[in-house]
C-alpha positions in Angstrom: 15.3 26.4 21.0 11.7 27.5 21.3 8.6 27.5 19.0 4.8 27.6 19.0 2.7 25.0 17.1 -1.0 24.1 16.8 -1.8 21.0 18.8 -4.1 19.4 16.1 -1.7 20.2 13.3 1.2 18.7 15.1 -0.8 15.6 16.1 -2.0 15.2 12.5 1.7 15.0 11.2 2.9 12.9 14.1 0.1 10.3 13.6 1.2 9.7 10.0 5.0 9.7 10.7 4.7 7.4 13.8 3.4 4.5 11.6 7.1 4.0 10.6 8.1 3.3 14.3 8.3 -0.4 14.9 7.1 -2.1 18.1 10.3 -4.3 18.0 12.9 -1.7 17.6 16.5 -2.9 18.3 17.7 0.7 19.0 16.1 2.7 21.8 16.6 5.9 19.9 14.1 4.6 17.2 11.3 5.0 19.7 11.7 8.8 19.2 10.8 11.4 16.8 13.7 13.6 15.5 12.6 17.3 15.7 14.9 19.5 13.4 14.1 23.3 13.6 15.6 25.4 10.9 14.3 29.0 10.5 10.5 28.7 10.4 10.5 25.0 9.2 10.1 22.2 11.6 11.1 18.8 10.2 9.9 15.7 12.1 11.5 12.3 11.3 10.8 8.8 12.3 12.7 5.7 11.3 12.9 1.9 11.7 16.3 1.8 9.8 14.7 0.3 6.8 12.3 3.1 6.2 12.6 6.8 7.1 9.6 9.2 6.9 9.9 13.0 7.3 7.2 15.7 7.4 7.5 19.5 7.5 5.4 22.0 9.4 5.6 25.8 8.8 5.9 27.7 12.1 5.7 31.2 13.6 7.2 32.5 16.8 10.5 30.6 16.5 13.6 31.2 18.6 16.9 29.6 17.7 17.5 26.5 15.5 18.3 23.0 16.9 17.6 19.3 16.9 16.3 17.0 19.6 14.9 13.4 19.7 11.6 13.3 21.6 9.9 10.0 22.8 7.0 9.3 20.5 4.6 7.4 22.7 4.3 10.1 25.5 4.1 12.9 23.1 1.4 11.4 20.8 -0.6 10.1 23.8 -0.6 13.5 25.4 -1.4 15.4 22.2 -4.5 13.2 21.6 -6.1 14.6 24.8 -5.6 18.2 23.9 -8.3 20.3 22.2 -7.2 22.7 19.4 -4.8 25.2 21.0 -1.3 26.7 20.6 1.5 24.7 22.3 4.9 26.3 23.2 7.9 24.0 23.1 10.9 25.2 25.0 13.9 22.9 24.6 17.1 23.1 26.6 19.7 22.0 24.0 22.4 21.3 26.7 20.4 18.5 28.6 17.5 17.9 26.2 14.9 19.0 28.7 11.6 19.6 26.9 8.9 21.9 28.4 5.5 21.9 26.6 3.4 24.9 27.8 -0.3 25.6 27.4 -2.5 28.4 28.8 -3.5 26.2 31.7 -0.5 23.8 32.3 3.0 22.6 31.7 4.4 19.2 30.7 8.0 18.2 31.1 9.7 15.5 28.9 13.3 14.3 28.7 14.6 14.0 25.1 17.6 12.3 23.6 20.6 13.7 21.8 19.8 14.1 18.1 23.3 12.8 17.2 22.2 9.3 18.3 19.4 9.2 15.6 20.4 7.2 12.4 21.4 9.1 9.4 18.9 9.0 6.5 19.9 6.9 3.5 20.8 8.8 0.3 20.5 8.0 -3.4 23.8 7.6 -5.3 23.8 10.3 -8.0 25.9 8.2 -10.4 23.2 5.5 -10.6 20.1 7.4 -9.8 16.9 7.0 -11.8 14.1 9.6 -11.3 10.6 10.4 -12.5 7.8 12.6 -11.6 4.1 11.6 -11.6 0.8 12.7 -10.1 0.1 11.5 -6.6 -3.2 10.0 -7.7 -1.4 7.8 -10.3 1.0 6.4 -7.6 -1.9 6.1 -5.1 -3.9 4.1 -7.6 -1.0 1.8 -8.5 -0.3 1.0 -4.8 -4.0 0.6 -3.9 -4.8 -1.7 -6.8 -1.7 -4.1 -6.1 -0.8 -4.1 -2.4 -3.5 -6.6 -1.4 -1.9 -9.2 -3.8 1.6 -9.1 -2.2 2.9 -12.2 -0.4 4.2 -12.9 3.2 6.9 -15.4 2.1 10.1 -15.4 4.0 11.6 -17.8 1.5 10.9 -15.5 -1.5 11.3 -11.9 -0.2 10.9 -10.5 -3.7 7.2 -11.6 -3.7 6.6 -9.4 -0.6 6.7 -6.1 -2.4 5.3 -4.3 -5.4 7.3 -4.3 -8.6 7.4 -0.9 -10.3 8.5 -1.2 -13.9 9.3 1.9 -16.0 9.1 1.8 -19.8 8.6 4.2 -22.8 4.8 3.6 -22.8 3.8 3.3 -19.1 4.5 2.8 -15.4 3.5 -0.7 -14.5 2.8 -2.0 -10.9 2.8 -5.8 -10.3 2.2 -7.8 -7.2 1.6 -11.6 -6.7 1.6 -14.2 -4.0 1.7 -17.2 -6.5 -2.1 -17.7 -6.1 -3.2 -14.3 -7.5 -1.4 -11.6 -9.6 -2.3 -8.1 -10.3 -0.8 -6.0 -13.1 -1.8 -2.4 -13.2 -0.5 0.0 -15.9 -0.6 3.8 -15.9 -0.7 4.8 -19.5 -0.5 8.5 -18.8 2.9 8.1 -17.0 5.6 7.7 -19.7 9.0 7.6 -17.9 10.9 7.3 -21.3 13.4 4.9 -19.7 13.7 1.3 -18.8 14.3 0.5 -15.1 12.5 -1.2 -12.2 12.6 -1.7 -8.4 10.7 -3.7 -5.8 8.9 -1.5 -3.2 8.5 -3.3 0.2 5.0 -3.6 1.6 5.5 -1.4 4.7 6.7 1.8 2.8 3.9 1.0 0.2 1.3 1.1 3.0 2.8 4.3 4.3 2.7 5.9 0.9 -0.9 4.8 0.5 -1.9 6.7 3.7 0.2 9.8 2.8 -0.9 10.1 -0.8 -4.5 10.6 0.2 -3.5 13.6 2.2 -0.8 15.1 -0.1 -2.3 15.5 -3.6 0.5 17.2 -5.5 3.0 15.6 -7.8 5.5 12.9 -6.4 9.1 12.8 -7.4 10.6 9.3 -7.2 14.3 8.8 -7.1 16.0 5.3 -6.8 19.2 3.4 -7.1 20.1 -0.2 -6.6 19.6 0.0 -2.9 17.1 2.7 -1.9 14.2 4.8 -3.2 13.2 8.4 -2.2 9.6 9.6 -2.6 9.4 13.4 -2.4 6.0 14.9 -1.8 4.7 18.4 -0.9 4.8 17.9 2.9 6.5 14.5 3.3 9.7 12.7 2.2 10.0 8.9 2.5 13.2 7.0 2.0 13.2 3.2 2.1 15.5 0.3 1.5 14.4 -1.7 -1.7 13.8 -5.4 -1.7 16.9 -7.0 -3.3 16.5 -9.7 -6.0 15.1 -10.3 -9.4 11.2 -10.3 -9.7 9.8 -13.5 -11.5 8.9 -13.1 -15.1 5.2 -12.4 -14.5 4.3 -12.1 -18.2 5.1 -15.8 -18.6 2.1 -16.8 -16.3 -0.4 -14.6 -17.9 -2.5 -16.8 -20.5 -2.5 -15.3 -24.0 -5.6 -17.3 -25.1 -8.6 -17.6 -23.0 -11.5 -18.2 -25.4 -14.3 -18.6 -22.8 -15.5 -15.2 -21.6 -18.1 -14.2 -19.0 -19.4 -10.6 -18.6 -21.2 -10.0 -15.3 -22.3 -7.3 -13.0 -19.4 -7.0 -10.5 -21.5 -6.2 -7.5 -24.0 -9.0 -8.1 -21.1 -11.5 -8.4 -19.4 -10.0 -5.4 -22.4 -10.0 -3.2 -23.3 -13.6 -4.2 -19.8 -14.8 -3.3 -20.1 -13.1 0.0 -23.3 -15.0 0.8 -22.2 -18.4 -0.5 -18.6 -18.2 1.0 -19.6 -19.1 4.6 -20.7 -22.5 3.3 -17.3 -23.4 1.9 -15.0 -25.9 3.7 -12.9 -24.0 6.1 -9.7 -25.7 5.0 -10.1 -25.1 1.3 -12.5 -22.1 1.0 -13.5 -23.7 -2.3 -16.3 -22.0 -4.2 -17.4 -23.6 -7.6 -18.5 -21.6 -10.6 -20.8 -23.5 -13.1 -21.1 -21.6 -16.5 -23.8 -22.7 -18.8 -25.8 -20.7 -21.4 -26.1 -17.1 -20.0 -26.2 -18.3 -16.3 -23.6 -18.5 -13.6 -24.2 -20.8 -10.6 -22.1 -20.0 -7.6 -22.0 -22.9 -5.2 -20.2 -24.2 -2.1 -20.5 -27.1 0.4 -18.9 -28.5 3.5 -19.5 -32.2 3.8 -18.1 -32.3 7.3 -20.9 -30.1 8.6 -23.6 -31.1 6.0 -24.1 -27.5 4.8 -24.3 -26.2 1.3 -25.5 -23.2 -0.8 -25.9 -22.0 -4.3 -27.1 -19.0 -6.2 -27.9 -18.3 -9.9 -26.8 -15.0 -11.5 -27.6 -13.9 -15.0 -24.5 -13.1 -17.2 -23.3 -13.0 -20.8 -21.3 -16.1 -21.5 -19.5 -16.9 -24.7 -17.8 -20.3 -24.6 -18.1 -24.0 -23.7 -20.0 -25.2 -20.6 -17.6 -25.2 -17.7 -17.2 -26.0 -14.0 -14.2 -24.3 -12.3 -13.2 -23.8 -8.7 -11.5 -20.9 -7.0 -10.5 -20.0 -3.4 -13.4 -17.7 -2.4 -11.5 -15.4 -0.2 -9.1 -14.6 -3.1 -11.9 -14.1 -5.6 -13.8 -11.8 -3.2 -10.6 -9.8 -2.6 -10.0 -9.4 -6.4 -13.5 -8.2 -7.1 -13.4 -5.7 -4.2 -10.3 -4.2 -5.9 -11.9 -3.7 -9.4 -13.9 -0.5 -9.5 -15.8 -1.2 -12.8 -19.6 -1.8 -12.9 -19.2 -4.9 -15.2 -16.2 -7.3 -15.2 -15.0 -9.9 -17.6 -13.9 -13.4 -16.4 -11.8 -15.0 -19.1 -11.1 -18.7 -18.9 -9.4 -21.4 -20.9 -10.1 -24.6 -19.0 -10.7 -25.6 -15.3 -7.0 -26.2 -14.6 -5.7 -22.9 -15.9 -5.6 -19.4 -14.5 -8.6 -17.1 -14.9 -8.2 -13.5 -15.9 -10.4 -10.8 -14.4 -10.6 -7.2 -15.7 -13.1 -4.4 -16.2 -15.5 -4.7 -19.1 -15.1 -1.0 -19.6 -12.3 0.9 -18.0 -13.4 3.7 -15.6 -10.2 5.6 -16.6 -8.8 5.4 -20.1 -5.3 5.8 -18.6 -5.6 2.6 -16.6 -5.0 -1.0 -17.7 -6.0 -3.4 -15.0 -5.5 -7.2 -15.2 -6.0 -9.6 -12.3 -5.2 -13.4 -12.5 -6.3 -16.1 -10.1 -5.2 -19.7 -10.2 -8.0 -22.3 -9.9 -8.5 -25.0 -7.4 -9.4 -28.6 -8.1 -13.1 -29.3 -8.1 -13.8 -32.8 -6.6 -16.3 -35.0 -8.4 
């Protein structure tokens, strides 16, 4: 089994695929890449049992098909030090001895039998649901929601992104019980009703891959697993089991007090005032009166405080409401519009944030943030 490959191209693919590999693998074989050579196609796979990622490279100068598992750490660390050059891999299939040759040297690695590598999960054809969508749509949905996922061992369904298919749209939802994001792609119309919860790790991997692989993505899923097929990558992951909470029930339907404000001015003001919040609560206070917003914070323990005034358009009753500054900053960082609307009912109920004018007519973005009690 012998082939020639570009060092930088191989490293590029291995760097992406290696993100699957866990530092706490229970099986030693999972510390390896699986190389599978068929004709002129080299498939490289990495897995942590929950998620399996495969990439493909087109090769020339190939001799004989075969499979071998190669230790990921020594291979990646070595490739990082090579300039761009052709590498010749010569693999002895009887004892898994791997010889990597360059013009100036030779590197010998001992591989593992490919049979020890776990078999990739498959999607059951009788219960399969599938759809195709542009990579940019899936990337936007994951990017807009992943920051709002939870790290909750008691409620694992909150630790992923809900993908909900309907006749009109593909909806992405994430929440940690303090903040909630609902992102709809109106240009993706699956014409069927189904849903699944995508875990955070494969969502992060897809976010990295989709930026490199810009073609359409095919999603296939059943009740246990989901398969994402892209131009140069395949990702199979085990889904989060359970029923996602009814997120629509927590989104207020009547918030009569609305503030329209420059997103960047609001964001930068919060960044300046936030260091003056109490470290335990991170409470920042918003005071709305007339067409002016006052952003303020104080920490009585250290006798520090700060406030800033920002011009805005406000339609509603005078109000004073508190939010956790780190959450509010995070939400504003993930809205791309120039102006945003903050929609409020009263200081004890959730505030809604969304673009004043959508950058993309095919997007419907809504972000919800629970308030904090403002002490007298």
